[in-house]
Backbone and ligand atoms as CSV (ligand in chain L), in Angstrom:
chain,resi,resn,atom,element,x,y,z
A,1,MET,N,N,10.029,2.317,16.142
A,1,MET,CA,C,8.907,2.736,17.225
A,1,MET,C,C,7.520,1.805,17.048
A,2,PRO,N,N,7.365,1.307,18.150
A,2,PRO,CA,C,6.158,0.340,17.991
A,2,PRO,C,C,4.800,1.092,17.640
A,3,LEU,N,N,4.164,0.564,16.916
A,3,LEU,CA,C,2.850,1.212,16.387
A,3,LEU,C,C,1.844,1.521,17.528
A,4,LYS,N,N,2.007,0.784,18.536
A,4,LYS,CA,C,1.053,1.131,19.783
A,4,LYS,C,C,1.638,2.232,20.601
A,5,ALA,N,N,2.666,2.718,20.399
A,5,ALA,CA,C,3.071,4.029,20.889
A,5,ALA,C,C,2.385,5.227,20.422
A,6,LEU,N,N,1.730,5.051,19.119
A,6,LEU,CA,C,0.829,6.144,18.609
A,6,LEU,C,C,-0.677,6.116,19.218
A,7,LYS,N,N,-0.881,6.673,20.391
A,7,LYS,CA,C,-2.063,6.227,21.051
A,7,LYS,C,C,-3.430,6.655,20.136
A,8,ARG,N,N,-3.391,7.909,19.678
A,8,ARG,CA,C,-4.452,8.234,18.874
A,8,ARG,C,C,-4.765,7.476,17.373
A,9,ALA,N,N,-3.582,7.375,16.838
A,9,ALA,CA,C,-3.507,6.508,15.605
A,9,ALA,C,C,-3.920,5.290,15.602
A,10,SER,N,N,-3.438,4.604,16.699
A,10,SER,CA,C,-3.648,3.246,16.777
A,10,SER,C,C,-5.186,2.830,16.926
A,11,GLU,N,N,-5.973,3.700,17.263
A,11,GLU,CA,C,-7.443,3.495,17.010
A,11,GLU,C,C,-7.962,3.061,15.757
A,12,ILE,N,N,-7.090,3.757,14.846
A,12,ILE,CA,C,-7.494,3.459,13.434
A,12,ILE,C,C,-6.885,2.266,12.939
A,13,PHE,N,N,-5.840,1.758,13.296
A,13,PHE,CA,C,-5.258,0.569,12.725
A,13,PHE,C,C,-6.108,-0.692,13.180
A,14,ALA,N,N,-6.028,-1.655,12.360
A,14,ALA,CA,C,-6.783,-2.933,12.534
A,14,ALA,C,C,-6.127,-3.774,13.649
A,15,GLU,N,N,-4.881,-3.539,13.764
A,15,GLU,CA,C,-4.183,-4.313,14.883
A,15,GLU,C,C,-2.960,-3.351,15.281
A,16,ALA,N,N,-2.615,-3.205,16.560
A,16,ALA,CA,C,-1.508,-2.313,16.800
A,16,ALA,C,C,-0.204,-3.130,16.995
A,17,THR,N,N,-0.006,-4.102,15.967
A,17,THR,CA,C,1.344,-4.718,16.174
A,17,THR,C,C,2.074,-4.259,14.783
A,18,GLY,N,N,3.580,-4.103,15.063
A,18,GLY,CA,C,4.276,-3.599,13.995
A,18,GLY,C,C,5.114,-2.423,14.441
A,19,GLU,N,N,5.964,-2.116,13.540
A,19,GLU,CA,C,6.923,-0.997,13.948
A,19,GLU,C,C,7.047,-0.040,12.767
A,20,LEU,N,N,7.534,0.990,13.089
A,20,LEU,CA,C,7.800,2.194,12.195
A,20,LEU,C,C,9.224,2.510,12.440
A,21,THR,N,N,9.913,2.803,11.169
A,21,THR,CA,C,11.228,3.254,11.363
A,21,THR,C,C,11.199,4.853,11.337
A,22,VAL,N,N,11.701,5.503,12.369
A,22,VAL,CA,C,11.538,6.773,12.282
A,22,VAL,C,C,12.768,7.596,12.739
A,23,SER,N,N,13.014,8.722,11.825
A,23,SER,CA,C,14.402,9.460,12.256
A,23,SER,C,C,13.943,10.794,12.545
A,24,PHE,N,N,14.734,11.456,13.367
A,24,PHE,CA,C,14.541,12.879,13.799
A,24,PHE,C,C,15.716,13.636,13.582
A,25,ASP,N,N,15.600,14.571,13.145
A,25,ASP,CA,C,16.898,15.645,12.820
A,25,ASP,C,C,16.541,17.072,13.333
A,26,PHE,N,N,16.915,17.278,14.487
A,26,PHE,CA,C,16.596,18.607,15.086
A,26,PHE,C,C,17.725,19.617,14.681
A,27,TYR,N,N,17.238,21.095,14.338
A,27,TYR,CA,C,18.243,22.056,14.103
A,27,TYR,C,C,17.339,23.237,14.453
A,28,MET,N,N,18.174,24.381,14.460
A,28,MET,CA,C,17.468,25.819,14.606
A,28,MET,C,C,17.755,26.366,13.208
A,29,GLU,N,N,16.421,27.067,12.930
A,29,GLU,CA,C,16.464,27.680,11.533
A,29,GLU,C,C,16.613,29.124,11.977
A,30,ALA,N,N,17.464,29.750,11.301
A,30,ALA,CA,C,17.823,31.328,11.472
A,30,ALA,C,C,17.982,31.761,12.952
A,31,GLU,N,N,18.557,30.688,13.637
A,31,GLU,CA,C,18.738,30.794,15.054
A,31,GLU,C,C,17.633,31.139,15.955
A,32,THR,N,N,16.492,31.076,15.558
A,32,THR,CA,C,15.193,31.473,16.138
A,32,THR,C,C,14.182,30.296,16.273
A,33,LEU,N,N,14.089,29.607,15.133
A,33,LEU,CA,C,13.081,28.773,14.922
A,33,LEU,C,C,13.450,27.042,15.236
A,34,PRO,N,N,13.210,26.571,16.333
A,34,PRO,CA,C,13.488,25.271,16.235
A,34,PRO,C,C,12.698,24.428,15.469
A,35,VAL,N,N,13.381,23.610,14.631
A,35,VAL,CA,C,12.852,22.737,13.401
A,35,VAL,C,C,13.115,21.311,13.576
A,36,VAL,N,N,12.104,20.527,13.428
A,36,VAL,CA,C,12.666,18.982,13.227
A,36,VAL,C,C,12.299,18.523,11.966
A,37,ARG,N,N,13.298,17.840,11.391
A,37,ARG,CA,C,13.098,17.028,9.854
A,37,ARG,C,C,12.793,15.454,10.573
A,38,VAL,N,N,11.669,14.899,10.039
A,38,VAL,CA,C,11.218,13.840,10.306
A,38,VAL,C,C,11.064,12.843,9.034
A,39,GLY,N,N,11.702,11.731,9.204
A,39,GLY,CA,C,11.411,10.588,8.288
A,39,GLY,C,C,10.760,9.436,8.748
A,40,CYS,N,N,9.899,8.860,8.289
A,40,CYS,CA,C,9.181,7.765,8.895
A,40,CYS,C,C,8.621,6.754,7.991
A,41,SER,N,N,8.809,5.477,7.940
A,41,SER,CA,C,8.452,4.525,7.153
A,41,SER,C,C,7.915,3.293,7.857
A,42,GLY,N,N,7.217,2.470,7.126
A,42,GLY,CA,C,6.765,1.269,7.901
A,42,GLY,C,C,5.581,0.826,7.158
A,43,LEU,N,N,4.783,-0.317,7.797
A,43,LEU,CA,C,3.568,-0.811,7.157
A,43,LEU,C,C,2.592,-0.619,8.231
A,44,LEU,N,N,1.418,-0.198,7.893
A,44,LEU,CA,C,0.239,0.126,8.869
A,44,LEU,C,C,-0.764,-0.694,8.511
A,45,PRO,N,N,-1.253,-1.605,9.583
A,45,PRO,CA,C,-2.282,-2.732,9.469
A,45,PRO,C,C,-3.553,-1.824,9.400
A,46,LEU,N,N,-4.384,-2.078,8.425
A,46,LEU,CA,C,-5.506,-1.273,8.210
A,46,LEU,C,C,-6.685,-2.242,7.794
A,47,LYS,N,N,-7.938,-1.891,7.928
A,47,LYS,CA,C,-8.976,-2.844,7.777
A,47,LYS,C,C,-9.753,-2.372,6.433
A,48,CYS,N,N,-9.610,-3.231,5.419
A,48,CYS,CA,C,-10.217,-2.813,4.190
A,48,CYS,C,C,-11.731,-2.824,4.268
A,49,GLN,N,N,-12.386,-1.700,3.919
A,49,GLN,CA,C,-13.622,-1.460,4.115
A,49,GLN,C,C,-14.508,-2.176,2.869
A,50,ARG,N,N,-14.000,-2.849,1.943
A,50,ARG,CA,C,-14.637,-3.555,1.048
A,50,ARG,C,C,-14.940,-5.166,1.360
A,51,CYS,N,N,-13.813,-5.711,1.934
A,51,CYS,CA,C,-13.840,-7.067,2.357
A,51,CYS,C,C,-13.553,-7.342,3.742
A,52,LEU,N,N,-13.429,-6.430,4.383
A,52,LEU,CA,C,-13.151,-6.328,6.122
A,52,LEU,C,C,-11.800,-7.175,6.414
A,53,GLY,N,N,-11.163,-7.449,5.617
A,53,GLY,CA,C,-9.892,-7.991,5.808
A,53,GLY,C,C,-8.723,-6.911,6.301
A,54,ILE,N,N,-7.769,-7.624,6.757
A,54,ILE,CA,C,-6.537,-6.610,7.222
A,54,ILE,C,C,-5.547,-6.670,6.221
A,55,PHE,N,N,-5.159,-5.540,5.898
A,55,PHE,CA,C,-4.080,-5.388,4.802
A,55,PHE,C,C,-2.976,-4.416,5.209
A,56,GLN,N,N,-1.737,-4.337,4.774
A,56,GLN,CA,C,-0.708,-3.663,5.183
A,56,GLN,C,C,-0.575,-2.573,4.253
A,57,GLN,N,N,-0.548,-1.410,4.729
A,57,GLN,CA,C,-0.463,0.013,3.771
A,57,GLN,C,C,0.969,0.490,3.911
A,58,SER,N,N,1.598,0.440,3.009
A,58,SER,CA,C,2.993,1.048,3.278
A,58,SER,C,C,3.003,2.555,3.231
A,59,LEU,N,N,3.800,3.125,4.278
A,59,LEU,CA,C,3.853,4.441,4.546
A,59,LEU,C,C,5.294,4.892,4.593
A,60,SER,N,N,5.458,6.081,3.956
A,60,SER,CA,C,6.964,6.570,3.651
A,60,SER,C,C,6.707,8.056,3.744
A,61,LEU,N,N,6.978,8.754,4.673
A,61,LEU,CA,C,6.767,10.242,4.849
A,61,LEU,C,C,8.087,10.694,5.337
A,62,THR,N,N,8.102,12.044,4.600
A,62,THR,CA,C,9.281,12.981,5.073
A,62,THR,C,C,8.509,14.310,5.421
A,63,PHE,N,N,8.773,14.947,6.405
A,63,PHE,CA,C,8.282,16.177,6.602
A,63,PHE,C,C,8.936,16.956,7.431
A,64,THR,N,N,8.747,18.319,7.481
A,64,THR,CA,C,9.547,19.263,8.411
A,64,THR,C,C,8.663,20.048,9.290
A,65,LEU,N,N,8.799,20.044,10.396
A,65,LEU,CA,C,7.937,20.761,11.472
A,65,LEU,C,C,8.661,21.970,12.012
A,66,GLY,N,N,8.090,23.174,12.122
A,66,GLY,CA,C,8.289,24.347,12.741
A,66,GLY,C,C,7.859,24.249,14.028
A,67,MET,N,N,8.499,24.157,15.238
A,67,MET,CA,C,8.090,24.189,16.541
A,67,MET,C,C,7.784,25.638,16.976
A,68,ILE,N,N,6.553,25.769,17.342
A,68,ILE,CA,C,6.068,27.171,17.668
A,68,ILE,C,C,5.163,27.036,19.081
A,69,LYS,N,N,5.183,28.130,19.676
A,69,LYS,CA,C,4.458,27.851,21.123
A,69,LYS,C,C,3.063,28.257,21.096
A,70,HIS,N,N,2.671,29.038,20.138
A,70,HIS,CA,C,1.395,29.450,20.013
A,70,HIS,C,C,0.518,29.559,18.528
A,71,THR,N,N,-0.632,29.232,18.418
A,71,THR,CA,C,-1.100,29.152,17.103
A,71,THR,C,C,-0.988,30.507,16.206
A,72,ALA,N,N,-0.812,31.587,16.907
A,72,ALA,CA,C,-0.577,32.851,16.227
A,72,ALA,C,C,0.832,33.084,15.573
A,73,GLU,N,N,1.864,32.197,15.939
A,73,GLU,CA,C,3.013,32.008,15.222
A,73,GLU,C,C,2.965,31.292,14.067
A,74,VAL,N,N,1.825,30.684,13.563
A,74,VAL,CA,C,1.585,29.763,12.354
A,74,VAL,C,C,2.021,30.747,11.127
A,75,LYS,N,N,1.464,32.043,11.128
A,75,LYS,CA,C,1.806,32.697,10.012
A,75,LYS,C,C,3.241,33.143,9.726
A,76,GLN,N,N,3.995,33.085,10.657
A,76,GLN,CA,C,5.232,33.334,10.588
A,76,GLN,C,C,6.231,32.162,9.962
A,77,LEU,N,N,5.618,31.162,9.901
A,77,LEU,CA,C,6.093,29.994,9.308
A,77,LEU,C,C,6.256,30.094,7.733
A,78,THR,N,N,7.328,29.849,7.194
A,78,THR,CA,C,7.195,29.671,5.616
A,78,THR,C,C,6.667,28.294,5.155
A,79,SER,N,N,6.138,28.245,3.884
A,79,SER,CA,C,5.425,26.877,3.363
A,79,SER,C,C,6.130,25.757,3.509
A,80,GLU,N,N,7.408,25.744,3.681
A,80,GLU,CA,C,8.324,24.527,3.884
A,80,GLU,C,C,8.243,23.911,5.207
A,81,TYR,N,N,7.653,24.685,6.155
A,81,TYR,CA,C,7.472,24.020,7.453
A,81,TYR,C,C,5.900,23.729,7.885
A,82,ASP,N,N,5.578,22.440,8.401
A,82,ASP,CA,C,4.264,22.383,8.943
A,82,ASP,C,C,4.436,22.854,10.325
A,83,PRO,N,N,3.417,23.464,11.022
A,83,PRO,CA,C,3.435,23.744,12.375
A,83,PRO,C,C,3.264,22.679,13.253
A,84,PHE,N,N,4.108,22.750,14.343
A,84,PHE,CA,C,3.858,21.734,15.420
A,84,PHE,C,C,3.671,22.712,16.646
A,85,ILE,N,N,2.774,22.593,17.386
A,85,ILE,CA,C,2.499,23.678,18.499
A,85,ILE,C,C,2.803,22.898,19.747
A,86,LEU,N,N,3.932,23.519,20.437
A,86,LEU,CA,C,4.220,22.870,21.596
A,86,LEU,C,C,3.484,23.232,22.688
A,87,THR,N,N,2.735,22.058,23.341
A,87,THR,CA,C,1.652,22.283,24.411
A,87,THR,C,C,2.384,22.313,25.718
A,88,SER,N,N,3.444,21.408,25.687
A,88,SER,CA,C,3.993,21.463,26.967
A,88,SER,C,C,5.706,21.331,26.664
A,89,GLU,N,N,6.376,21.372,27.734
A,89,GLU,CA,C,7.972,21.255,27.711
A,89,GLU,C,C,8.473,19.870,27.270
A,90,PHE,N,N,7.369,18.848,27.631
A,90,PHE,CA,C,7.968,17.529,27.145
A,90,PHE,C,C,7.028,17.023,26.207
A,91,ILE,N,N,7.524,16.593,25.045
A,91,ILE,CA,C,6.910,16.081,24.005
A,91,ILE,C,C,7.546,14.780,23.825
A,92,THR,N,N,6.601,13.538,23.338
A,92,THR,CA,C,7.391,12.576,23.091
A,92,THR,C,C,7.520,12.346,21.406
A,93,PRO,N,N,8.351,11.394,20.911
A,93,PRO,CA,C,8.480,11.195,19.449
A,93,PRO,C,C,7.171,10.898,18.844
A,94,ALA,N,N,6.305,10.150,19.537
A,94,ALA,CA,C,5.083,9.593,19.094
A,94,ALA,C,C,4.131,10.775,18.729
A,95,GLU,N,N,4.171,11.802,19.972
A,95,GLU,CA,C,3.298,13.009,19.636
A,95,GLU,C,C,3.751,13.822,18.409
A,96,ILE,N,N,5.130,13.838,18.071
A,96,ILE,CA,C,5.479,14.672,17.017
A,96,ILE,C,C,5.149,14.074,15.592
A,97,ILE,N,N,5.159,12.746,15.598
A,97,ILE,CA,C,4.586,12.092,14.182
A,97,ILE,C,C,3.305,11.795,14.060
A,98,GLU,N,N,2.448,11.743,15.154
A,98,GLU,CA,C,1.215,11.090,15.141
A,98,GLU,C,C,0.091,11.800,14.041
A,99,ASP,N,N,0.155,13.127,14.205
A,99,ASP,CA,C,-0.744,13.760,13.322
A,99,ASP,C,C,-0.686,13.487,11.994
A,100,GLU,N,N,0.701,13.695,11.570
A,100,GLU,CA,C,1.189,13.387,10.111
A,100,GLU,C,C,0.805,12.196,9.679
A,101,ILE,N,N,1.003,11.212,10.490
A,101,ILE,CA,C,0.340,9.631,10.243
A,101,ILE,C,C,-0.927,9.763,9.944
A,102,ILE,N,N,-1.821,10.161,10.963
A,102,ILE,CA,C,-3.278,10.120,10.777
A,102,ILE,C,C,-3.876,10.763,9.519
A,103,LEU,N,N,-3.058,12.018,9.033
A,103,LEU,CA,C,-3.354,12.574,7.823
A,103,LEU,C,C,-3.055,11.764,6.544
A,104,ASN,N,N,-2.124,10.826,6.665
A,104,ASN,CA,C,-1.769,10.059,5.634
A,104,ASN,C,C,-2.522,8.678,5.566
A,105,ILE,N,N,-3.482,8.491,6.373
A,105,ILE,CA,C,-4.201,7.226,6.392
A,105,ILE,C,C,-5.705,7.391,5.555
A,106,PRO,N,N,-5.936,6.674,4.652
A,106,PRO,CA,C,-7.235,7.129,3.831
A,106,PRO,C,C,-8.285,6.969,4.696
A,107,VAL,N,N,-9.239,7.761,4.540
A,107,VAL,CA,C,-10.458,7.850,5.272
A,107,VAL,C,C,-11.304,6.635,5.121
A,108,VAL,N,N,-11.339,5.884,4.017
A,108,VAL,CA,C,-12.048,4.582,3.665
A,108,VAL,C,C,-10.755,3.870,3.131
A,109,PRO,N,N,-10.090,3.174,4.135
A,109,PRO,CA,C,-8.906,2.194,3.639
A,109,PRO,C,C,-9.602,1.139,2.734
A,110,LYS,N,N,-8.746,0.719,1.687
A,110,LYS,CA,C,-9.310,-0.307,0.767
A,110,LYS,C,C,-7.853,-1.002,0.175
A,111,HIS,N,N,-8.052,-2.363,-0.276
A,111,HIS,CA,C,-7.281,-3.189,-0.762
A,111,HIS,C,C,-6.978,-2.332,-1.921
A,112,GLU,N,N,-5.837,-2.592,-2.762
A,112,GLU,CA,C,-5.525,-2.186,-4.136
A,112,GLU,C,C,-6.991,-2.746,-4.984
A,113,PRO,N,N,-7.163,-2.077,-5.875
A,113,PRO,CA,C,-8.202,-2.558,-6.886
A,113,PRO,C,C,-7.764,-4.163,-7.508
A,114,ASN,N,N,-8.717,-4.851,-7.461
A,114,ASN,CA,C,-8.470,-6.433,-7.963
A,114,ASN,C,C,-7.226,-6.968,-7.143
A,115,HIS,N,N,-7.211,-6.638,-6.017
A,115,HIS,CA,C,-6.333,-7.532,-5.084
A,115,HIS,C,C,-6.846,-8.771,-4.865
A,116,PRO,N,N,-5.978,-9.959,-5.161
A,116,PRO,CA,C,-6.513,-11.307,-5.190
A,116,PRO,C,C,-7.282,-11.684,-3.762
A,117,SER,N,N,-6.756,-11.255,-2.587
A,117,SER,CA,C,-7.256,-11.646,-1.328
A,117,SER,C,C,-8.421,-10.730,-0.960
A,118,CYS,N,N,-8.906,-9.738,-1.871
A,118,CYS,CA,C,-10.042,-8.976,-1.616
A,118,CYS,C,C,-11.137,-9.486,-2.383
A,119,ILE,N,N,-12.192,-10.142,-1.441
A,119,ILE,CA,C,-13.116,-10.737,-2.050
A,119,ILE,C,C,-14.334,-9.758,-1.900
A,120,ASN,N,N,-15.097,-9.433,-2.878
A,120,ASN,CA,C,-16.096,-8.468,-2.861
A,120,ASN,C,C,-17.300,-8.987,-2.136
A,121,LEU,N,N,-17.854,-8.468,-0.879
A,121,LEU,CA,C,-18.879,-9.040,-0.349
A,121,LEU,C,C,-20.058,-8.658,-1.227
A,122,PRO,N,N,-21.253,-9.634,-1.034
A,122,PRO,CA,C,-22.314,-9.211,-2.016
A,122,PRO,C,C,-22.938,-7.946,-1.645
A,123,THR,N,N,-23.294,-7.150,-2.401
A,123,THR,CA,C,-24.008,-5.883,-2.128
A,123,THR,C,C,-25.433,-6.131,-2.032
A,124,GLU,N,N,-26.214,-5.276,-1.643
A,124,GLU,CA,C,-27.636,-5.269,-1.371
A,124,GLU,C,C,-28.337,-5.519,-2.879
A,125,ASP,N,N,-27.826,-5.278,-3.786
A,125,ASP,CA,C,-28.264,-5.305,-5.197
A,125,ASP,C,C,-28.263,-6.778,-5.561
A,126,ASP,N,N,-27.094,-7.438,-5.304
A,126,ASP,CA,C,-26.888,-8.813,-5.549
A,126,ASP,C,C,-27.968,-9.656,-4.877
A,127,ILE,N,N,-28.146,-9.399,-3.574
A,127,ILE,CA,C,-29.252,-10.040,-2.841
A,127,ILE,C,C,-30.425,-9.990,-3.403
A,128,ILE,N,N,-31.031,-8.972,-3.822
A,128,ILE,CA,C,-32.272,-8.654,-4.304
A,128,ILE,C,C,-32.376,-9.491,-5.681
A,129,SER,N,N,-31.395,-9.443,-6.535
A,129,SER,CA,C,-31.400,-10.043,-7.791
A,129,SER,C,C,-31.452,-11.449,-7.486
A,130,ASP,N,N,-30.877,-12.044,-6.624
A,130,ASP,CA,C,-30.914,-13.520,-6.278
A,130,ASP,C,C,-32.241,-13.930,-5.987
A,131,LYS,N,N,-32.970,-13.159,-5.270
A,131,LYS,CA,C,-34.272,-13.438,-4.700
A,131,LYS,C,C,-35.232,-13.324,-5.979
A,132,ALA,N,N,-34.987,-12.466,-6.830
A,132,ALA,CA,C,-35.813,-12.364,-8.052
A,132,ALA,C,C,-35.842,-13.611,-8.930
A,133,GLY,N,N,-34.684,-14.303,-8.938
A,133,GLY,CA,C,-34.458,-15.408,-9.667
A,133,GLY,C,C,-35.319,-16.691,-9.201
A,134,ASP,N,N,-35.759,-16.606,-7.913
A,134,ASP,CA,C,-36.495,-17.673,-7.184
A,134,ASP,C,C,-38.005,-17.237,-7.536
A,135,ASN,N,N,-38.335,-17.327,-8.821
A,135,ASN,CA,C,-39.671,-16.720,-8.950
A,135,ASN,C,C,-40.930,-17.399,-8.517
A,136,PRO,N,N,-41.804,-17.083,-7.918
A,136,PRO,CA,C,-42.908,-17.921,-7.359
A,136,PRO,C,C,-43.842,-18.158,-8.476
A,137,PHE,N,N,-44.021,-17.650,-9.682
A,137,PHE,CA,C,-44.725,-17.906,-10.725
A,137,PHE,C,C,-44.214,-19.304,-11.586
A,138,ASP,N,N,-42.931,-19.381,-11.398
A,138,ASP,CA,C,-42.468,-20.597,-11.991
A,138,ASP,C,C,-43.190,-21.784,-11.418
A,139,ILE,N,N,-43.659,-21.970,-10.182
A,139,ILE,CA,C,-44.507,-23.108,-9.619
A,139,ILE,C,C,-45.754,-23.071,-10.163
A,140,LEU,N,N,-46.427,-21.915,-10.274
A,140,LEU,CA,C,-47.746,-21.768,-10.916
A,140,LEU,C,C,-47.846,-22.434,-12.455
A,141,LYS,N,N,-46.867,-22.057,-13.087
A,141,LYS,CA,C,-46.663,-22.592,-14.406
A,141,LYS,C,C,-46.740,-23.940,-14.531
A,142,LYS,N,N,-46.024,-24.630,-13.443
A,142,LYS,CA,C,-45.855,-26.057,-13.513
A,142,LYS,C,C,-47.108,-26.837,-13.001
A,143,LEU,N,N,-47.914,-25.905,-12.252
A,143,LEU,CA,C,-49.337,-26.325,-11.809
A,143,LEU,C,C,-50.190,-26.412,-13.075
A,144,HIS,N,N,-50.103,-25.432,-13.844
A,144,HIS,CA,C,-51.067,-25.392,-15.069
A,144,HIS,C,C,-50.781,-26.581,-15.930
A,145,ILE,N,N,-49.513,-26.797,-16.117
A,145,ILE,CA,C,-49.004,-28.100,-17.077
A,145,ILE,C,C,-49.751,-29.292,-16.438
A,146,GLY,N,N,-49.599,-29.455,-15.281
A,146,GLY,CA,C,-50.220,-30.583,-14.646
A,146,GLY,C,C,-51.764,-30.634,-14.937
A,147,ASP,N,N,-52.536,-29.471,-14.884
A,147,ASP,CA,C,-53.862,-29.487,-15.052
A,147,ASP,C,C,-54.305,-29.778,-16.622
A,148,ALA,N,N,-53.339,-29.502,-17.533
A,148,ALA,CA,C,-53.637,-29.894,-18.756
A,148,ALA,C,C,-53.435,-31.152,-19.160
L,1,ZN,ZN,ZN,-10.232,-5.913,0.767
């Protein structure tokens, strides 16, 4: 499945190029509850909030959704099923997996610690201490030496 099929999630991606491998296994639980077991893996292009570079975060998810028609039915689901509320008769594969993918994207995406291509941008503290090194009193000291 192309990443750009995930309309809401693709707003989070740094670029909407790439593919996910997705499998769906539909069955009926206790002859009443439609269930879909989903496997989903691939690389998500995310923007690192430390260096603003794009990196690929690997994703590997399996989850089981219980298809229900109304939020009131959520409490009938056992804990092994995540609820998926059917809002229309026609749902796309992207709609089925999108929420779970969004939940698995870090709020502040970052490279792994000490990643070689993750260059720390100078923080505000670094900029202030650089200016402090350029001490105007150094010039005054030199003037005094000249006077003596
Ligand atoms: Zn980074």
